[in-house]
C-alpha positions in Angstrom: 114.0 119.7 112.2 115.3 116.2 112.2 116.2 114.8 108.9 113.2 112.4 107.7 114.0 108.9 106.4 112.0 106.5 104.4 109.1 105.8 106.6 109.0 109.5 108.1 109.1 110.8 104.6 106.1 108.6 103.6 104.1 109.6 106.7 104.8 113.4 105.9 103.8 113.0 102.3 100.7 111.1 103.4 99.7 114.1 105.5 100.3 116.5 102.6 98.7 114.5 99.7 95.7 113.1 101.6 93.7 116.2 101.3 95.0 117.2 97.8 93.9 113.7 96.7 90.5 114.0 98.2 90.1 117.7 96.7 90.7 115.9 93.1 88.1 113.2 93.9 90.3 110.3 94.9 91.5 108.7 98.0 95.0 108.0 98.9 95.7 104.3 99.0 99.5 104.3 100.1 102.6 106.5 100.1 106.0 104.9 99.6 109.5 106.3 99.6 111.6 103.5 98.4 115.2 102.9 96.8 115.4 101.0 93.8 118.9 100.4 92.6 120.5 103.9 92.4 117.3 105.7 92.4 114.7 106.9 95.0 111.1 106.9 94.2 108.3 108.7 95.9 105.2 106.8 95.1 101.8 108.2 95.7 99.1 105.5 95.1 95.3 106.7 94.6 92.3 104.8 94.6 88.4 105.4 93.7 85.4 103.4 93.0 85.4 102.5 89.4 89.1 103.0 89.2 91.8 105.7 88.8 92.5 107.3 85.4 95.5 108.7 83.9 93.9 112.2 84.3 93.3 111.5 88.2 97.1 110.8 88.6 98.1 113.8 86.6 95.8 116.2 88.5 97.3 114.7 91.9 100.8 114.9 90.6 100.5 118.4 89.4 99.0 119.6 92.8 101.2 117.7 95.0 104.6 118.4 93.3 104.8 122.1 93.9 103.9 121.7 97.7 106.6 119.1 98.2 109.1 121.5 96.2 108.1 124.5 98.6 108.3 122.4 101.8 111.7 120.8 100.6 111.8 118.2 103.6 113.2 115.5 101.4 117.1 115.8 101.1 117.6 113.2 98.5 116.7 113.5 94.9 113.8 111.3 93.8 111.3 110.6 91.2 107.5 111.4 91.8 105.2 108.6 90.6 101.5 108.8 91.1 99.5 105.8 90.1 96.5 103.4 90.9 97.1 100.4 93.0 96.3 98.0 90.2 94.6 94.8 90.3 97.1 93.0 92.5 97.1 95.7 95.0 99.4 95.4 98.1 97.4 95.5 101.4 99.8 97.4 104.0 97.4 99.2 106.2 94.4 98.3 108.6 92.0 100.0 106.4 93.1 98.0 103.4 92.4 94.9 105.0 89.0 96.2 106.1 88.2 97.3 102.7 89.2 94.0 101.0 87.5 91.6 103.5 86.0 88.8 101.7 88.4 89.0 98.5 91.0 86.3 97.5 94.4 87.4 98.6 98.0 86.1 98.0 100.2 86.2 101.2 103.9 85.6 101.0 105.6 84.8 104.1 109.1 85.9 105.3 109.7 82.4 106.4 107.8 79.2 105.6 105.1 78.1 107.8 104.0 74.5 107.8 106.2 74.0 104.6 104.6 76.8 102.7 105.9 80.1 101.8 102.8 81.4 99.9 99.3 81.0 100.8 96.2 82.0 98.9 92.7 82.3 100.4 89.8 84.6 101.1 90.4 87.3 103.6 88.1 86.9 106.7 89.6 89.4 109.0 92.2 91.6 110.4 92.9 92.5 113.9 95.4 93.2 116.2 98.0 92.9 113.5 96.8 89.3 112.7 95.4 88.4 109.2 92.6 85.7 109.1 92.4 83.7 106.0 90.1 81.0 104.7 92.0 78.5 102.5 91.0 75.2 101.1 92.7 73.6 104.1 90.7 75.6 106.5 91.1 78.8 108.5 94.4 80.0 109.4 95.8 83.1 111.2 99.0 84.8 110.2 100.8 87.9 111.8 101.2 90.8 109.5 104.8 91.2 110.8 105.6 87.5 109.4 104.6 88.6 105.8 106.8 89.7 102.8 103.7 91.0 101.4 99.7 90.6 101.2 98.1 91.6 97.9 94.7 90.9 96.1 95.2 87.7 94.2 94.9 87.7 90.5 94.2 85.0 87.9 97.9 83.9 87.7 98.0 83.3 91.4 98.0 79.8 92.9 94.7 78.0 91.5 92.5 77.3 94.6 90.8 74.3 92.6 87.4 76.1 92.5 87.6 77.0 96.2 86.7 80.6 95.8 83.8 80.1 92.8 
């Protein structure tokens, strides 16, 4: 078997963790295998209506960890983290955009567009890798591959001057 790297590891862990999470009564929001400083982290991010509890995270962690150890397909040492996506959750998959349609989002662009690097608005659609956003200045479309991140806007994000009220 060819050695898996970052995205390949995350995809394989997704396949393993999804049924385990569902058996624990939660859904899988995302899986990330990232390097931060000298350390690697395998992050399994869970979601469920009403929110994810510490007990949910612990149950999934205890169920996934021995399976990953047994399969032993990650050659690097890593820390396993199981958590909720939080209030400012990142939107990375098509299913995320569909689930959060109509919510306020913060979009950070890789390169400024029309002099702006960050946009806040209401997510009005996602199709073909294009994010549709309603801002105080009107509707705009942004290619997902032109973004550094897209996440649910929180109270500390740019004030929209009552636009979303």
